[in-house]
C-alpha positions, 0 to 999 in steps of 0.5 A, a space after each residue: 083263897 082265904 076268908 080275908 081275900 074273899 072279903 077283899 074281892 067282894 069289897 072291890 067288886 061292890 065299889 067298882 060295880 057302880 063305876 063300871 055301870 057308869 062307864 058302860 052308860 058313857 060308852 053307849 050301853 044302857 043301864 039294864 044291859 050293863 047290869 046283865 053284862 056285869 052279872 054274866 061276867 061275874 058268873 063266868 069269873 066265879 065259875 072259872 074260880 070254882 073250877 080252878 079251885 076244884 082242879 087244884 084240890 083234886 091235884 093235891 089229893 092225887 099227889 097225897 095219894 101217890 105219896 101214900 102209895 109210895 110209902 106203902 111200896 117202901 114199907 109194906 108191913 108198916 100200918 103207918 104207911 097207910 096214913 099221911 097227915 092223919 088221913 087214911 089212904 082209904 078216905 082219900 080214895 073215897 073222896 075221889 069216888 073210888 069205892 072199890 079201891 077204898 074197900 080193898 085198901 081198908 081190908 088190906 090195912 085191917 089184915 095188916 093191923 090184925 097181923 100186927 096185933 097178933 104179933 104184939 100179943 105173942 110178944 106180950 105173952 113172951 114178955 109175961 112168961 119171961 117176967 114171971 119166970 125171972 120173978 119166980 127165980 128172984 123169989 127162990 
């Protein structure tokens, strides 16, 4: 629910509250009882909405977690497989409260990234040696 939708709901509630109290009085409900009833119903509705929002957010995180894990299974040597939408798998695990799994994930990523750095360094050295050798050959 976005900001405009929240404002619309609040606007509807603010205009309907006096009307609902009036209808309650016409039905035989005293004004203080009507206020309490509406407040309790509003609290229940807000709680239901918050729980629904939390469950939906949790499901989205679990879906992202599953997609990232599938990426890692498909390409275990690719450090970018640990990311989706710019967010690291370890961060998602932390959000879910899975600290041990998160630490393991960060450690695996660091080892993989370290191995990639070593590989890049070896390639850079080979390129530098190859470049310097050809440079020497051209100058002679």
